[in-house]
Each structure stands twice: as structure tokens, then as C-alpha cells.
C-alpha positions, -999 to 999 in steps of 0.1 A, spaced: 303 -344 459 293 -373 483 265 -370 508 289 -370 538 307 -339 524 274 -322 516 261 -329 551 292 -314 566 287 -283 544 250 -282 553 258 -282 590 284 -255 586 258 -233 569 232 -242 595 255 -232 623 261 -199 605 223 -193 604 222 -196 566 206 -231 562 210 -246 529 232 -218 514 256 -242 496 230 -269 493 210 -249 468 231 -258 437 233 -295 446 197 -302 458 179 -305 424 204 -332 413 196 -354 443 169 -380 444 143 -378 472 160 -409 487 194 -392 486 180 -361 502 167 -382 531 201 -399 534 217 -365 535 193 -355 563 202 -387 581 239 -380 578 234 -345 591 216 -361 621 245 -384 627 269 -355 627 247 -335 651 243 -364 675 280 -371 675 287 -336 687 261 -338 715 228 -329 699 205 -359 706 175 -366 684 145 -363 707 117 -369 681 105 -362 646 83 -339 627 57 -347 599 49 -320 573 33 -315 539 2 -335 549 -21 -321 523 -24 -336 488 -21 -301 473 13 -294 489 25 -329 481 16 -324 444 35 -291 444 67 -308 455 62 -340 434 57 -362 465 34 -391 472 36 -388 510 43 -363 538 79 -352 545 97 -360 577 124 -342 598 144 -346 630 138 -327 663 169 -320 683 170 -317 721 191 -285 718 162 -269 698 134 -277 722 123 -246 741 99 -239 770 68 -217 767 77 -180 771 111 -183 755 125 -151 740 141 -159 707 171 -142 691 159 -134 655 195 -134 644 197 -171 649 171 -178 622 167 -170 586 132 -157 577 117 -171 609 82 -184 606 60 -206 628 33 -232 627 8 -240 654 3 -277 655 -4 -308 675 24 -325 694 23 -359 710 47 -379 733 50 -416 728 40 -440 756 56 -471 741 84 -481 717 69 -487 683 87 -516 666 69 -512 633 38 -498 616 19 -531 620 23 -529 658 12 -493 657 -20 -502 638 -28 -529 664 -21 -508 695 -35 -474 687 -49 -470 722 -14 -476 738 7 -452 716 2 -418 732 14 -407 766 4 -370 762 -10 -346 736 -6 -308 734 -3 -278 711 32 -266 702 48 -238 682 71 -252 655 99 -229 643 110 -227 607 138 -212 587 114 -205 559 140 -204 531 139 -219 496 168 -211 473 157 -230 442 130 -218 417 108 -237 413 109 -252 448 119 -288 449 113 -316 474 150 -325 476 159 -290 490 129 -292 515 139 -326 527 177 -320 529 170 -289 549 154 -310 576 119 -301 563 126 -265 573 125 -274 610 144 -250 633 130 -259 668 98 -263 688 83 -244 718 65 -267 742 36 -257 765 41 -254 803 24 -287 808 13 -316 786 -22 -329 786 -27 -364 798 -53 -370 770 -42 -402 752 -70 -406 726 -56 -399 691 -92 -392 679 -94 -362 703 -69 -344 681 -94 -345 653 -118 -322 672 -92 -301 691 -92 -266 678 -58 -251 676 -55 -212 676 -26 -191 666 -25 -155 680 1 -128 671 2 -97 693 -33 -103 705 -47 -108 669 -60 -142 659 -42 -153 627 -60 -186 622 -78 -215 639 -86 -250 627 -91 -286 639 -74 -318 631 -103 -326 608 -86 -305 582 -58 -330 579 -60 -362 558 -54 -395 577 -47 -375 608 -30 -384 631 -26 -422 628 -20 -423 590 9 -399 592 25 -417 622 23 -450 603 41 -434 574 67 -420 597 73 -455 613 77 -470 578 100 -442 567 123 -446 597 124 -484 593 140 -479 559 170 -462 576 172 -487 605 155 -464 630 124 -467 650 100 -447 672 108 -448 709 90 -442 742 92 -406 753 99 -392 719 82 -360 707 63 -362 675 50 -332 657 20 -346 639 13 -318 615 -5 -285 613 -40 -277 599 -29 -241 595 -3 -223 572 31 -210 582 30 -175 596 60 -151 595 74 -137 627 90 -103 631 110 -85 657 88 -74 685 62 -101 680 46 -123 707 31 -156 694 7 -177 713 -7 -211 703 -34 -228 723 -59 -256 721 -87 -252 746 -98 -288 746 -63 -296 761 -62 -266 783 -26 -257 774 -8 -228 757 27 -223 743 41 -188 738 72 -173 721 85 -138 720 109 -121 696 125 -89 711 123 -56 692 152 -47 670 178 -26 687 186 7 670 221 19 674 224 53 689 
């Protein structure tokens, strides 16, 4: 099967809220490069039908996770405008498979970034805003053992992002290192950590993203949203939950709610 046909099948499954259902048997046979090309083809199909790419996500930043998947760098995925939600959104759990979230740091780009060399030389000009976000995931792996190809082809598990009500004007990338991000579910703190827990954060991962996109003829553009990674694990979300992610140093909060299950009478 060629990658275009596989991307079309992937999109059909994604639309049916069963991401990667038919990909499972094909993914282990792909190379990592082919898995990314499949992801890029799926992005082309989504853009063609009116779902513009509004940014990118970076994941698997830790060496331990990379080793688990046989990778030598983080993974990257696309963010679509149709899956960017405001704080306080009420999600329909039926639209996700095994919904999970991460609390992480988001940034918005102040300039076009032509290449990673330009990024290294203009660190102080890169960021327009910084803020905490809630990243949504379809936390599904259908292969045992898990493989990087399935992860990448499934758009790095990305299923959307919830933005705060406003974005901090803080532009110093170093501020993210000391910002403490906190994840709360139904009033209970699930975890908290600072960017210090992430290697090469955030500049190193953004440089890798710029290099990655360049291989496919794409670049980073002014106004795009970049999810720079999470220092915390994924947390499952269940019907009736209210999730809040905050970072006090930036003074902003993002929340998401999942309604209780309806019981037929």
C-alpha cells in the first residue's frame, strides 16, 4: 500500500474517532522517515478540506522515552485550527479514544524562522507570547511492543489543544525553565514541574523542529502555535472531570470539562 492510500485510510479512521485502527498492521513495516511522510500526507489532505495547520507539537523530549521508541530525537506533530479550543470548553468524550491530557508550555512565534541557524542567532526575537496549555491526546497504541512509526504516523497522538483566556506577553525563553506548570483534576493536584525537567528546553527542541520541517520543505511562521513539551506525564480524563492547567509565573490558566455520562432511563 502506498503512503497516500494509507493516509486516506488514516483520515477515515480519525474521522470515525478510531485513530490508527487500520494503520496498526502497516506501521511496524514503515521506516521513521516513511511514518513522517505519511503524517505530512495526512496534513495535506486535512488542509485541502479546510483544516489549516496552525502550528506544531514537540513530544518525547526525555532520553528515556526516546530510547523506548528507538528514537534519537523528539517527535513532532501538526496542530490544526479546527482542534484549537478556548479555555472552559466542554468536550464530547465520544469524539476521542482513550482521552488523556498533558499540561505543557505553549509559545506563539513573533517572526518567521527561515532555518535553525537563524533561530540560534535570534533567540530574543523568536517568541511573541508564552502560556500554559492543555494538550489533548487519543492515547492509543495498537502495536505491542509500541513502535515509533505508529506514534509518528498517528500525529504523535495529538488530538487538540485548549488555550488559556489570554496569552502572557513574556518573551524570554529562559522564563519557561523556571515556570512551574500545575495540573489539577476535580480540585486535586495531579502533578507540578518546571521546564528545568526537560533537556535542552525550549530552544533545543525548537531547533530540532525547524530542522525537521526543513526536510519536508516547510518552515516555522510568525503567529504559529508551538507546543514545546511537557515536564509531566499524560493523565487520563474521564466523564465528569474538570481539568485545570496553570502556570503562576505567567498568570494564566486553561480549563477543560468533560460532561458526565448520560444514563438512559
